[in-house]
C-alpha positions, 0 to 999 in steps of 0.5 A: 559874484562881483569883485571890486576893481584893484589897482594893477600891479607894477609893470603889468598893463594886461589882466591875467584871465584864467578861464575855467571850463566845467566841461574840460577833463580833469587834470592828470594826477599830480597837476596843480589845480588853482581854482574851480567855481562851484555850481552855486557860484555859477548860478550867483554869477549869472546876473544880467549883463554887467559892465566889463570887469575891471583890471586886477592888478594883484595877480603878479603876486599870486603867480609869484607864490603859486609858480614855485609851489607848483614846481615843488609839487611837480618835483615831489610827484616826479616818477623815480628813475630806473633802478637796476637790481641783481640777484647776486653781487657776483658769480662764483664758479668754484673749482673747475678742471682744466679742459672742462666746463662748469655748470652754468650760473644764472644772473637775474637783472631786474628794474625796480624803478618807476621808469623804463630801463634801457639796457645796452650790450653786455660784455665780459672783460678782465684777465680771464675774460676768455675763460668765461662764456655766456651761454644764454642772455636776454638783456642786451639792448632790451628795455625793461619796464618797472618790475620786469627782469631778464637773465644772463647764464654764464659758464667757466672754461678755465685755460690755466690753473689757479684763480680766474678773474673777470667781470660782466659789464652791463651798459644802460641808462644807469647812474653809473654805467656800465654796471660791473659784476665780478666773475670768479673761479679756480682752474684745477688740474692734476700734475704727475711726477714719477720716481725713479726715472731710470731703472737698471735690473742688473744681470739675470738669466734668460727666461728668469724674472728679476726681482720687481722694481718699484715706481712711485707716482705722485699727484702734485696737482690740485685735482685727482689724477687718473692713471690710465695705462703703462706703455713699453716702447723700444727694441727690448720692450717685451722683456719688461712688464708691469708686475703690480698696478696700485695706481689705475684702480682709483683716481689719485687724490691731490698730494697722494702717491701710488706704487707700480712694480716693474719686472725684467725677464730677459728673452736673450742674452746681452744688454736689454733696454726699453722705455716705459710711458705712463698714460694719464689725464695730467695736462702736461703728461708724464716723463718716460722711465728708462729701463735696462737689464742684462740677459745671461745665458743659462748654466748650472752650478751646485752649492751647499749650505754647509761646508761640513756636517757635525752630527754631535754626540750620540748614544751607542746603538741609537740613531740621532736626529737627522741633520740636513744639507741643502743643495741649490742650483745657483745657475741658470740651467737645470742640474741633475744629482746623479748619486750621493754616497758616504765614504770613509773608514766610519762610513757604516755609521752614517746614513744619507737619504738623498731621494729628494735631490735624485728624483728629478733635475733641479731647476735654476734657483731650486733647492733640495735637502739631504738628510744624514743620520749618525748611529755609532756602534762604538764609543769615540769619535767617527769621521766620513765624507759625503760625496755628491755626484752631479752633471755640473762643473766641479762634480763630485761635491764633497762635505766632511761628516763627523760624530761622537759615540757615547755610552750612557749608564744607569743606577737605581736607588733603592734597589727594592721598593718596600710598599708596606702594609695596605688595607684591601681596596685602598691605596698605600703611600707612594714609594719613589725609585731614583734613576740616575745617568752615570754614563757620558751619553744621554740616557733615554727611558722608554717606559716603566711598567709593573710586571709579575703575577701581582702586577695589577696590584702595583700602581704608578703614582708618578712617573717623571722618567718615561719618555725622557732623556737624561743628560749625564749625571742627572736623575728622575723619579718613578713613584709606585704604590700598592692597591691590594685586592686581597689579603696577604703578600704581594710580589712583583717588579718594576721593569724600566726600559732604556737605551743603556742595555738590558731593562732594569727590574726593580723588585716590588713587595707589599702586604695587603690587609683584608677585613673578614666578616663573621655572622652569628647566628648563621641563620634566623628561624622565626618560628610560627607567627600568626598573621597580622603579628610579628617577631623580631630577632637579633643578628650580629656582624663581627670584624675578624680581619686585620683591617676595618670591615666596611658594610656597603649594603644590606638587602633582603632577597628570596621568594618570601622576602616580603614577609621579612624586614630590616628594622635597624641597618646601623652596621652600614653607617661606619667601618667596623674595626678589627675585633668589633661587632654590630647588631642588626634587628630583623622582623618576620611578619607573615601576610599568608599562611605557610612556611616562608623563606628568604635571605639577608645579603650582606655586601662588604669589603671583606675577603669572603665576598658578600654574605648570605644569612638564611631566614625562615618563619611560618605564618599561621591563621589567628584563633577564631570563634565558631558558632554552633547552634543545636537545633537549627530551628524550633517548631512549636506545633499547634497551640490554642490562642493565648495558651503558653506551650512548653519551653523548647531549649536551644544550645549555643556552642563554641566550636572554634579556638578563640572565645565566642562573645555573645553580643545580643539575643533577640526575637525578630520577625512578623510574629515575634510577640508570639514568642518569649525568650526564657533565660537559660545558662546563656543569660548573663554570659557574654563569652563562651570559651572554646569547646564551651556551650550555653543554653537558652529557652523559647516559649510559644503563646499564639495571639491569633489563629494560623501559621505564626513565625519569628526568628531568634537573632544571635549577635556574636564575634564569629564569622558572619557576626550574627546567626538566625534560628527560625521559630514556627508554630500554629495558633488554634481557636478554642471551641466554645464550651457546651451549654 
């Protein structure tokens, strides 16, 4: 291929040769390829040697276009600079207790650019830089290829409370170097306070504990406070002790409080002082608690809880409730009560139980109780003195005693309790006796019990008095009723026991109304009844008392009771008023021959108790027919074949006591045709009365030679239902006539 020469460009006097070598390696990616001839062009370009090419002066223009274009392409295809990417924008260590180390936090550093990233040294800076420690890192001075990472691990070890701020600085080939990563956390720690700071337990006897004193511990910090121990220091440290510990069992949360109790037990007399230190995990520790107390030498001192005892008003002859007097050893040494007595003009009316106080010495601050009772024997005031002897200063100790004797009075209205007429077995109406205290002392009623021969017939319907104490001019009631168990009058008394003197005896009176039973007739004889039949008889019950008669039950008893039956038990349905009567019907139906006896027992509420009515009856066989045949068989002897013999007669008799019914007369057997029934008096009769009879005839006509037999069958209503009469005869051949 040949190109025509062109004029050179201005200012260019040399041509621009761009040789193209087909064996040269390809340009790198992103290179700008200006020209490359094809193989065909190369063939076309192989003509015979030609003259030297002429200079083309248009190359400067081409270069002016291509050079900026190549620069632009080179800028577009230029690799991205290194790009540093962090796994977190900051590291937050949270709350960390002073003196401890947080869990390590990891920061991953990655080069996401297209060129290697060269990192410089890492550094921690800021106000709390000393609190942050890098425990591991592989980034300092390292070159990260594109996509490669390195890590930084750091921990927080706070040295002060509150927010801790620092930063991790990463230097390197970066647009803004160093790169800063915030590091934050909070330092926490408990802060303890104690109240009060001083405790004075006051004066206490040597060896005796003072009341516990409370100490309040508060956590004013930001993390749990652990109280470890309480330590006592000082010359009298052994006199003080921890009584109750409610702080060391579990850590104390922030702003929470707990309580300790300290106790003082002096071991010697005089001023006792010590100091208590509370050990905890608070950084600042706790201030000391100043402790003090006064030890006193022991000494006994008797005190009583009352200056005098008034035992109040009491009924004559009765001891009132005990009044107690408490003695206390208010000193600091044991005290012994040697004896206790009552002295004075009325000393016999007072009694004292001092066993609880004289049995053993009283320890310091211990107490015992005396029990004093008053039992007057005359009306009016009584006075005495209780004298207590002991081994302390001020013995004997005296306590005045006083009491008032009073007498009760009793009045009963009405003087007699009339309980009226009451049916036997029922309860009458209640009648009340009113008891009133007419005296000046309380009236105590112990019991109220019916007495006398008929005491069991009287019942207490209501008792508002027994076991009760009536104040003067007050009253109570006791109600009594009659429950008679028989007819007639009842007498008794209500015995009321009390503290006003002899028992009161209130007369009791009443009448029992009893029903009475009469039976007519007094026995039942049913006579003779044949088996299978029955007979009914009537029995009347009569109420003859003064109260309604109640029949509670009827029953048959005795060996023959199965032959009797109660047909109508109507008398048990309702009470029978006096003078009224009701009827019973009984039936006798024997099931066996002979005499049968039983009794009807009547249970009622009458005075006589259960009634028994005898029952008797006889069972007999029913009349039955009895067949008798005479003769018992018929023998006709020998007869020529075909000839009829004489008629033989049978007599049928009734030997029983009921009609004999003849149902049928017939011949049966193998030769029944050789015999013939001849009507007699039995013909046309179906019934034969007792001791009666009838006849029937039979004729023999043999039809063959030899022994001939049959049976006369008599069907009837007697035992067995049928009878058989044997019939026999002999048939003979007739000899031929001579000739």
